[in-house]
Backbone as a ProteinNet text record, in pm:
[ID]
protein_1_A
[PRIMARY]
MRDAVSGGALTEVTFYVLLALCQPRHGYAVMQFVESETGGRLTLGAGTLYGALNALEDRGWIARYGTETDRRKEYVITDAGRQAAERELSRLHALVSTAEKILGGAK
[TERTIARY]
-456.4	-419.6	-383.2	-401.2	-347.5	-231.2	-175.1	-70.7	57.3	109.9	174.2	324.1	373.6	512.6	627.6	663	744.8	740.2	786.7	753.2	661.4	493	443.6	323	238.8	169.1	68.5	111.5	90.2	-106.5	-188.8	-338.6	-309.8	-434.9	-439.6	-411.6	-482.9	-517.2	-403.2	-302.6	-171.4	-75.6	-99.4	16.1	-22.8	-154	-172.4	-162.9	-155.2	-146.8	0.9	113.8	243.8	252.1	215.7	244.1	195.5	72.9	3.2	124.9	185.3	267.3	430.8	477.9	547.5	611	495.9	500.9	410.4	468.2	374.2	236.6	96.7	-72.2	-57	-174.3	-276.2	-320.4	-470.1	-540.9	-670.7	-659.2	-803.1	-721.9	-605.3	-533.5	-506.4	-490.9	-416.4	-559.7	-667.2	-821.7	-844.9	-817.4	-817.7	-741.9	-575.3	-540.1	-533.7	-636.2	-644.7	-774.4	-847.1	-982.7	-889.5	-840.8	-788.9	-697.9	-625.7	-544.8	-594.9	-706.8	-797.8	-913.9	-926	-1073.4	-1201.4	-1153.6	-1301.9	-1302.3	-1237.1	-1231.4	-1233.2	-1157.8	-1142.4	-1180	-1235.8	-1252.5	-1230.5	-1161.9	-1127.6	-1238.6	-1269.1	-1364.6	-1253.4	-1306.5	-1235.7	-1155.7	-1247.9	-1170.9	-1088.6	-1086.8	-993.3	-879.4	-854.5	-760.9	-713.7	-752.6	-698.6	-631.5	-727.7	-690.6	-540.3	-526.2	-407.7	-279.5	-294.9	-227.3	-180.5	-223.9	-172.3	-99.8	-171.2	-56.8	85.5	73.3	145.8	252.7	216.8	329.9	415.2	308.1	307	453.5	430	541.7	704.9	639.3	738.7	775.9	689	659.9	648.7	576.7	543.8	613.6	580.9	617.2	539.1	496.6	417.7	550.7	440.6	530.9	515.1	580.3	541.1	586.7	556.6	550.1	388.6	423.4	323.6	165.9	246.9	126.8	18.4	127.1	25	-149.2	-237.5	-382.2	-412.6	-391.8	-399.9	-241.9	-282.8	-141.4	-119.1	9	59	210.2	132.9	262.4	346.8	426.1	532.7	589.1	634.7	693.6	783.7	866.2	991.5	1085.7	1208.1	1291.1	1232.4	1172.7	1119.9	1011.3	944.4	819.8	814.8	909.7	975.8	997.8	1093.3	1175.7	998.6	944.2	788.4	748.2	695.5	660.7	712.5	837.3	949	928.9	927.2	891.7	766.7	657	480.2	523.4	591.7	617.2	660.8	782.4	858	752.4	688.8	617.9	505.3	462.8	323.6	392.2	459.6	566.3	573.5	643.6	670	511.3	358.6	259.8	180.9	233.4	158.5	255.5	428.6	475.7	421.8	360.4	308.3	223	128.7	-40	-25.5	52	85.8	140.8	251	290.6	156.5	57.6	-12.1	-139.5	-157.3	-281	-257.6	-110	-115.2	-76.8	-93.3	-48.8	-194.9	-205.3	-320.2	-391.5	-507.3	-554	-618
1084.7	943.8	942.2	833.5	812.5	709.2	663.3	646.5	717	576.3	707.3	672.4	767.5	856.9	728.3	758.5	722.8	583.3	519.5	361.8	320.9	394.5	295.6	207.9	166.8	80.8	139.2	55.2	166.8	105.9	134.7	130	-22.8	-95.2	-177	-118.9	-56.8	44.6	89.5	160.9	197.3	96.5	-25.8	-81.3	-220	-192	-258	-127.9	-31.1	57.1	42.6	19.1	4.6	-81.4	-192.6	-348.6	-368.6	-274.7	-254.3	-192.1	-66.7	23.9	-12.9	-187.1	-241.2	-247.9	-238.8	-236.4	-79.8	-9	64.8	20.4	119.5	89.3	266.7	265.4	370.4	324.8	435.6	409.3	279.2	328.8	191.2	52.7	40.3	-86	-146.8	13.6	10.1	-77.2	-23.8	-87.1	-277.7	-279.8	-405.2	-490	-462.9	-532.3	-574.9	-438.4	-485	-544.9	-549.7	-636.7	-732.4	-784.2	-977.9	-1019.4	-908.4	-975.3	-993.1	-957.2	-940.8	-1023	-1076.6	-1147.9	-1093.9	-975.4	-867.8	-846.2	-914.7	-834.8	-704.4	-630.4	-463.9	-447	-345.6	-273.8	-109.1	-52.7	63	162.1	263.3	375.2	467.5	518.5	647	713.6	776.5	932.7	855.7	707.3	658.1	625.9	597.9	539.2	695.1	804.6	901.4	975.2	959.2	1089.6	959.4	879.8	761.5	812.4	817.3	835.2	956.7	1037.7	1205.9	1228.1	1152.6	1167.6	1053.6	938.6	902.1	963.4	1021.8	1108.2	1222.7	1297.5	1368.7	1394.3	1254.4	1181.4	1101.3	1130.9	1076.1	945.8	847.3	749.3	620.1	696.1	721.3	796.6	781.8	912.7	859	960	960	896.9	829.7	710.5	743.6	777.7	796.4	940.9	969.3	1086.1	1163.5	1281.5	1398.5	1422.1	1307.4	1316.2	1200.9	1087.8	1005.4	1052.5	957.1	1014.8	927	802.5	767.2	796.1	869.7	916.2	777.4	702.8	623.2	623.6	532.6	568.3	412.2	462	356.9	383.4	291.1	294.2	323.5	438.7	502.3	388.1	448.2	335.4	345.6	500.7	524.3	447.9	432.2	403.2	224.5	181.8	42.2	-27.1	52.9	96.6	104.5	155.8	225.5	51.1	2.9	-109.1	-279.1	-248	-321.5	-332.1	-216.6	-182	-242.8	-229.8	-293.2	-437.9	-485	-651	-709.5	-646.1	-638.9	-653.1	-523.5	-541.5	-636.5	-687.3	-801.1	-924.7	-953.4	-1087.5	-1097.5	-926.8	-951.7	-1036.5	-915.6	-939.2	-1029.6	-1122.5	-1289.3	-1382.8	-1341.2	-1418.3	-1464.4	-1309.9	-1317	-1398.3	-1344.2	-1412.1	-1546.3	-1644.5	-1787	-1837.7	-1773.2	-1796.1	-1754.5	-1702.6	-1679	-1798.3	-1784.4	-1883	-2014.2	-2001.5	-2162.8	-2206.2	-2109.5	-2129.1	-2133	-2140	-2155.6	-2348.3	-2321	-2469.7	-2487.6
601	615.6	762.6	769.2	966.2	956.4	892.4	919	988.3	1128.1	1127.1	1059	1109.9	993.9	1086.7	1215.5	1267.4	1362.6	1219.9	1249.2	1284.7	1298	1388.5	1256.7	1253.6	1181.1	1045.9	933.3	818.7	818.9	738.4	748.9	616	591.5	541.2	364.4	366.2	221.6	185.8	294.9	255.5	145.2	262.5	246.5	121.5	91.9	-42.3	-132	-152	-227.3	-293.1	-180.5	-230	-258.4	-221.1	-291.7	-450.2	-510.4	-607	-673.6	-656.1	-711.4	-710.9	-735.5	-647.3	-855.4	-910.9	-1065.2	-1094.9	-1251.7	-1213.4	-1268	-1202.2	-1244	-1233.2	-1313.2	-1313.5	-1209.1	-1161.9	-1071.1	-1072.3	-1176	-1198.7	-1131.5	-1217.4	-1170	-1055.3	-970.3	-837.1	-795.4	-837.1	-752	-790.1	-858.1	-932.3	-823.4	-861.5	-793.8	-618.4	-556.9	-451.4	-393.3	-467.7	-477.1	-495	-613.7	-663.6	-476.9	-485.5	-409.6	-294.5	-225.4	-93.5	-99.1	-262.8	-264.2	-297.3	-298.8	-276	-129.1	-29.3	127.3	120.1	43.5	45.9	-77.9	-143.2	-211.3	-217.6	-302.5	-284.5	-350.9	-297	-368.1	-422.6	-563.9	-617.9	-516.6	-463.6	-354.9	-249.2	-151.5	-81.1	-196	-274.5	-387.8	-408	-445.5	-528.6	-380.6	-296.2	-159.1	-137.9	-119.2	-55.2	-164.7	-305.7	-424.1	-352.3	-353.3	-321.7	-201.1	-121.3	27.5	-12.6	-15.8	-60.7	-116.1	-255.4	-337.5	-236.2	-162.9	-130.1	-10.9	13.1	153.4	41	-27.6	-137.5	-158.6	-108.3	-88.6	-236.2	-315.2	-430.1	-513.7	-701.8	-784.6	-966.9	-1000.5	-1119.4	-1226	-1324.2	-1416.1	-1532.1	-1626.5	-1768.2	-1797.4	-1906.1	-1945.2	-1903.8	-1926.5	-1861.3	-1949.2	-2079.7	-2219.2	-2209.2	-2092	-2094	-2044.5	-2091.4	-2081.2	-1879.4	-1894.6	-1749.3	-1683.2	-1529.1	-1468	-1350	-1410	-1340.1	-1242.8	-1148.7	-1065.5	-1029.4	-928.7	-881.4	-748.4	-624.9	-579.2	-582.6	-526.8	-460.6	-370.6	-340.4	-227.7	-138.1	-81	15.3	82.2	-24.9	-1.9	-24.2	-85	-2.3	80.3	168.3	272.7	417.3	363.9	446	410.6	302.1	301.9	374.6	399.2	457	556.3	620.8	796.6	852.4	718	776.2	720.4	650.9	667.8	784.2	794.3	975.8	1040.6	1086	1208	1196.9	1055.1	1037.2	1113.6	1062.1	1136.8	1255.1	1351	1502.3	1516.4	1490.7	1536.7	1491.8	1435.6	1419.4	1498.9	1451.2	1557.3	1745	1733.5	1883.2	1921.9	1820.8	1800.4	1851.5	1765.6	1711.5	1873.1	1909.6	2026.4	2172.3	2141.6	2262.5	2221.5	2091.2	2073.7	1998	1981.2	1953	1805.3	1747.5	1623.1	1510.8	1397	1329.7	1347	1318.4	1362.4	1229.2
[MASK]
+++++++++++++++++++++++++++++++++++++++++++++++++++++++++++++++++++++++++++++++++++++++++++++++++++++++++++

């Protein structure tokens, strides 16, 4: 995962996965969320998704949800993951604000 840990930008995939997991979801539901929320512009393959889930879990940004006996593994965002998503949202707001000043806003 190429996301910068020390305050840098998150990848778009990481940001959308964190947003998807603001409520518990299994992998396929995360894929559907991302595709739906981006109007089909971004679709995740299984390898990309499960690589991202593993990396996010290793970072402590998401955690497994439910019991180990559940057939599908569900995940949910942690406090640390929510903080990372909120930092990214602030970064994106600053980026858009700068772009609007320079370009004159959306036409």
